[in-house]
DOVEX-910300 format. One line per 10 residues: for each residue z negated, x, y negated of N, C-alpha, C. Coordinates in Angstrom, 1 decimal, decimal comma. Layout:
# residues N
Z/X/Y/Z/X/Y/Z/X/Y | ...
This chain:
# residues 84
85,4/-84,6/-147,3/85,2/-83,0/-147,8/85,3/-83,0/-149,4 | 85,0/-84,3/-149,9/85,3/-84,2/-151,2/84,5/-84,3/-152,1 | 83,1/-84,8/-151,1/81,7/-84,7/-151,3/80,8/-83,2/-152,0 | 80,1/-83,3/-152,3/79,6/-81,8/-152,2/78,7/-81,2/-151,0 | 78,3/-80,2/-150,8/77,9/-79,6/-149,5/76,4/-80,0/-149,4 | 76,1/-80,6/-148,9/74,3/-80,5/-148,6/73,8/-78,4/-148,5 | 72,7/-79,0/-149,0/71,5/-77,8/-149,3/71,4/-76,8/-147,6 | 72,0/-77,3/-147,1/72,3/-76,7/-145,0/73,1/-76,1/-145,0 | 74,4/-76,0/-146,3/75,9/-75,5/-146,1/76,5/-76,3/-145,0 | 76,6/-77,6/-144,5/76,6/-78,4/-144,1/78,2/-79,5/-144,8
79,1/-80,2/-144,9/79,6/-81,1/-145,7/78,7/-82,6/-145,3 | 79,2/-83,4/-146,2/78,3/-84,6/-146,0/78,9/-85,5/-144,8 | 78,1/-85,9/-144,2/78,2/-86,8/-143,0/78,4/-88,5/-143,9 | 79,6/-89,2/-143,4/79,5/-90,2/-143,7/78,9/-91,7/-143,1 | 79,3/-91,0/-141,7/78,7/-91,5/-140,3/79,4/-90,8/-139,1 | 78,4/-91,3/-138,2/78,9/-90,6/-136,7/79,0/-91,7/-136,0 | 79,4/-91,4/-134,4/79,4/-92,5/-133,8/78,6/-91,8/-132,4 | 77,6/-92,3/-131,7/77,5/-91,5/-130,4/78,4/-92,2/-129,5 | 78,2/-91,5/-128,5/79,0/-91,8/-127,2/78,5/-91,3/-126,2 | 78,2/-92,7/-125,4/77,2/-92,2/-124,3/75,7/-91,7/-124,6
75,0/-91,5/-123,6/73,8/-91,5/-123,8/73,9/-89,6/-122,9 | 72,9/-89,2/-123,7/72,3/-87,8/-123,1/71,2/-88,2/-122,3 | 71,2/-87,4/-120,9/70,6/-87,8/-119,8/69,9/-86,2/-119,8 | 68,8/-85,5/-120,7/68,7/-84,3/-120,5/67,7/-84,2/-119,6 | 66,8/-84,9/-119,3/65,8/-84,5/-118,0/66,6/-84,7/-116,6 | 65,7/-83,8/-115,3/66,3/-83,7/-114,3/66,1/-85,0/-113,6 | 67,1/-85,2/-112,7/66,9/-86,8/-112,0/65,6/-86,5/-111,1 | 65,1/-88,1/-111,0/64,2/-88,3/-109,8/64,1/-87,8/-108,9 | 63,1/-87,8/-107,9/63,2/-87,7/-106,4/64,2/-88,5/-105,6 | 64,0/-90,1/-106,2/64,6/-90,8/-105,8/65,8/-91,3/-105,8
66,5/-90,5/-106,9/68,2/-90,3/-107,1/68,7/-89,5/-106,5 | 67,6/-88,1/-106,5/68,3/-87,2/-105,4/68,7/-87,3/-104,0 | 67,5/-88,0/-103,3/67,6/-88,5/-102,0/69,1/-89,6/-102,2 | 69,2/-90,7/-102,9/69,9/-91,4/-102,6/71,3/-90,7/-103,1 | 71,5/-89,7/-103,3/72,5/-89,1/-103,9/73,1/-88,2/-102,5 | 72,2/-87,7/-102,0/72,1/-86,8/-100,9/72,4/-87,7/-99,5 | 71,7/-89,0/-99,5/72,3/-89,8/-98,5/73,6/-90,0/-98,3 | 74,2/-90,7/-99,7/75,5/-91,6/-99,7/76,2/-89,8/-99,4 | 76,2/-88,0/-99,6/76,6/-87,6/-99,6/76,6/-87,2/-97,9 | 76,2/-87,7/-97,1/75,8/-87,5/-95,8/76,9/-88,4/-95,3
76,4/-89,4/-95,7/77,4/-90,6/-94,8/78,8/-90,8/-95,0 | 79,5/-90,0/-96,5/80,9/-89,7/-96,6/81,5/-88,5/-95,6 | 80,7/-87,8/-95,1/80,9/-86,6/-94,2/80,6/-87,5/-93,6 | 79,8/-87,7/-92,7/79,9/-88,3/-91,4/81,1/-88,9/-91,2 | 81,2/-90,4/-92,2/82,3/-90,6/-91,9/84,0/-89,9/-91,6 | 84,3/-89,0/-92,6/84,7/-88,5/-93,2/85,8/-87,8/-91,4 | 84,6/-86,9/-90,3/84,3/-86,6/-90,0/84,7/-87,5/-88,2 | 84,0/-88,5/-88,5/84,5/-90,2/-87,3/86,1/-90,1/-87,8 | 86,7/-89,9/-88,9/87,8/-90,5/-89,1/88,7/-89,5/-88,6 | 88,3/-88,6/-88,7/89,3/-87,1/-88,8/89,1/-87,2/-87,1
88,1/-87,3/-86,2/87,8/-87,4/-84,9/88,7/-88,0/-84,1 | 88,8/-89,5/-84,9/89,5/-90,7/-84,2/91,1/-90,3/-84,6 | 91,3/-89,4/-85,5/92,7/-89,6/-86,0/93,4/-88,7/-84,2 | 92,5/-87,4/-84,5/92,6/-86,4/-83,6/92,9/-87,0/-81,8 | 91,8/-87,4/-81,7/92,0/-88,0/-79,7/92,7/-88,9/-80,0 | 93,3/-90,2/-81,3/94,8/-90,8/-80,7/95,8/-90,1/-80,4 | 96,3/-89,5/-81,6/97,3/-88,6/-81,5/97,1/-87,9/-80,0 | 96,7/-87,3/-79,5/96,2/-86,8/-78,0/97,1/-87,4/-77,0 | 96,3/-88,8/-77,0/96,6/-89,6/-76,2/98,1/-90,4/-76,3 | 98,8/-90,6/-77,2/99,8/-91,2/-77,8/100,8/-90,3/-76,4
101,7/-91,1/-75,5/103,2/-89,9/-75,1/103,9/-90,6/-75,6 | 104,6/-88,9/-75,1/106,0/-88,9/-76,0/106,0/-88,4/-77,1 | 104,8/-87,8/-77,9/104,3/-87,4/-79,0/105,4/-85,7/-78,7 | 105,4/-85,4/-79,9/105,9/-83,8/-79,8/107,0/-83,8/-79,8 | 107,4/-82,1/-79,1/109,1/-81,5/-79,5/110,0/-82,8/-78,1 | 109,0/-83,7/-76,9/110,3/-84,3/-76,4/110,9/-85,5/-77,1 | 109,8/-86,3/-78,3/110,2/-87,2/-79,2/111,6/-86,1/-80,0 | 111,6/-84,7/-80,5/112,6/-84,5/-80,7/113,9/-84,1/-80,0 | 114,1/-83,7/-79,1/115,1/-83,6/-77,9/115,5/-84,3/-77,7 | 114,6/-85,9/-77,8/115,5/-87,2/-77,3/116,5/-87,2/-78,5
115,5/-87,5/-79,9/116,6/-87,7/-80,9/118,0/-87,2/-80,9 | 117,6/-85,6/-80,6/118,9/-84,6/-80,7/119,6/-85,2/-80,2 | 119,5/-85,5/-78,5/120,4/-85,7/-77,7/121,2/-87,3/-78,1 | 120,8/-88,4/-78,6/120,7/-89,6/-79,2/121,8/-89,0/-80,0 | 121,7/-88,0/-81,0/122,6/-87,6/-82,0/124,0/-87,2/-82,0 | 123,9/-86,4/-80,9/125,1/-85,3/-80,1/124,7/-83,7/-80,9 | 123,5/-83,4/-81,0/122,7/-82,7/-81,7/122,7/-81,3/-80,6 | 122,4/-81,8/-79,7/122,0/-80,9/-78,6/122,4/-79,4/-78,2 | 122,2/-78,4/-77,8/122,6/-77,3/-78,1/123,7/-76,8/-76,8 | 123,8/-77,7/-75,7/124,6/-77,0/-74,9/125,6/-78,2/-74,7
125,9/-79,5/-76,6/126,6/-79,9/-75,8/127,5/-79,3/-77,7 | 126,7/-78,5/-78,2/127,3/-78,1/-79,4/127,9/-76,6/-78,8 | 127,5/-75,9/-77,6/128,3/-74,8/-77,2/129,6/-75,1/-76,3 | 130,0/-76,3/-76,0/130,8/-76,8/-75,1/132,1/-76,8/-75,2
């Protein structure tokens, strides 16, 4: 800022660094197809994983409230024991 302003009113620029490239153009059709295929594949994989998790959780015996009551019985925290 010690140098004289330029004729357009801006300060003198000693140097500049360009980071990355500007991609001003629209993506081409091949790139759009590739991106859309990847999005669909990711969505399908996620849906299949979620389906498998849900079906595996339903098929496991002893899941849910029965596990909690068994644990409570072992720890002596059963409601009937607390009433006595």
